[in-house]
Residue, then its C-alpha position, 0 to 999 in steps of 0.5 A: x484454494x477454492x474461489x468464491x462464486x464470482x464475488x463482487x469486490x468493492x475497491x476503495x482508493x481504486x486510482x491509487x498505487x495499490x488500487x490501480x493494480x488491484x482492479x486488473x488483478x481481481x479481473x484476472x481472477x474472475x471477480x466483478x469489480x466495483x471501483x470506488x473513487x472520489x472523482x467521477x471524471x477519473x474512472x478506475x475500472x474498465x472492461x467486463x464485470x466492472x463498475x465505477x462508483x463515486x464516493x468519499x470516505x468523508x461522506x458516509x451516505x456515498x459510502x453506504x451506497x457504494x457498499x450495497x450489494x458487494x460481497x467483499x471490500x478492500x479497505x485503503x484510504x489516502x494519507x490523511x490526519x483522520x485516516x484511522x477514523x475514516x477507515x473505522x467508519x467505513x468498516x462499520x458501514x461495511x458490516x451494516x451493509x452485510x458485506x461478508x469479507x473485508x481485507x484491510x491494508x495496514x502497514x508492516x509492524x503496526x502496533x498500538x505502542x509504536x513510536x511511529x504515529x502511522x503504525x499506531x493509527x493502523x493498529x487502531x483500525x486493525x483492533x476495531x476490525x478484529x472486534x466487528x465479527x466480519x470475515x476479515x484479513x489484514x495485509x501489512x506491507x512494508x515500504x513500497x518500492x513505488x515510494x522511490x518515485x517520490x525521489x525520481x525528480x531529484x534523481x533525474x535532475x541531480x543524480x542522487x537521492x537523500x534520506x535519513x536512514x544510514x545503512x539500515x536495510x528494508x525489505x521493500x515490497x512492490x505494490x503490484x505484489x501487494x495488489x496480487x496478494x490482496x486479489x488472492x485473499x479477496x477471491x479465495x478462502x482460508x484467510x479469515x482472521x489472518x494477518x499477512x506481512x508483505x515484503x520483497x524477497x530481500x532487505x536492501x540498503x539505500x546504497x543498494x537501491x542506488x546501485x540497482x537504479x543505476x544499472x537499470x537507468x544506465x547512469x550513475x545514481x548515488x544515495x546521500x545519508x542526511x539528518x532527520x532535520x535536513x530531510x524535514x527541512x527539504x520537505x517542509x514546503x510541500x508536506x503538511x506538518x502532521x505528515x512530515x512528522x510522521x515521515x520522520x518517525x517512519x524513517x527513524x523506524x527504518x534506520x533502527x533496522x526494524x523493517x528488515x525481516x523478509x516474509x514469504x506471504x507474497x509467494x504463499x498467497x500468489x504462488x509467484x515469487x515476490x518482485x525483487x528491487x532489480x525487477x522494479x528498477x528495470x520496469x521503471x528505469x525511464x522514471x530515473x533517467x536523466x532529465 
């Protein structure tokens, strides 16, 4: 697809899991990058055609300033109880600033009637963005492979990890593929009004995840299925109640087999095959090695 003429792209959450990979992916495609972070002491962008700006989604004035003069924006936000409200506010500010393109990071299976609060929140933002009249594209990634880093401490210390998912398969996606897909949409044409579901090349069970991690780390790693109650109890000290309840709902969604479909959007958008779980495990084997 034809590229825009050196677009300036504002990347929200530029130090996050997707944003930190998106900045170099955009640079590789010749875009000028404006990296938005909340902490001025943690610049996210380096090199030619990059700029770092400090702004907080809770501060509309700082966001409006960050939006000045950009052609396109990538909208993502940290997990928060008011994330949908903040993203809707940002989208409104982007339209007011005359931004010509918005790419929204949503979630696999987002819908207004979902029993999963996070999916309802994402659907609310999607609906609002659809009504704004902006050139927009929605990306709906499945569970991030990088989410396995949340289990890395347990795996390194004890050789196992646990979740309430049974033998249900999930078509996990690598965040690097999400970033490269976003870069393709932000710098190309033909994506207006489209929604892309981003997955890996296969759906895997958590037992299969343990197997791939074992091969990569050179040690025996196992998966233990636990109840939702056990899972919640283990996280109660470190995760706020709203987020914990949402995670339990997420895992119930996975356990019902509702996140197993495989889509080809990563390859369609980037021209490259989506990274397999084995690729992720090999690239990050050190994170799962013995403590």
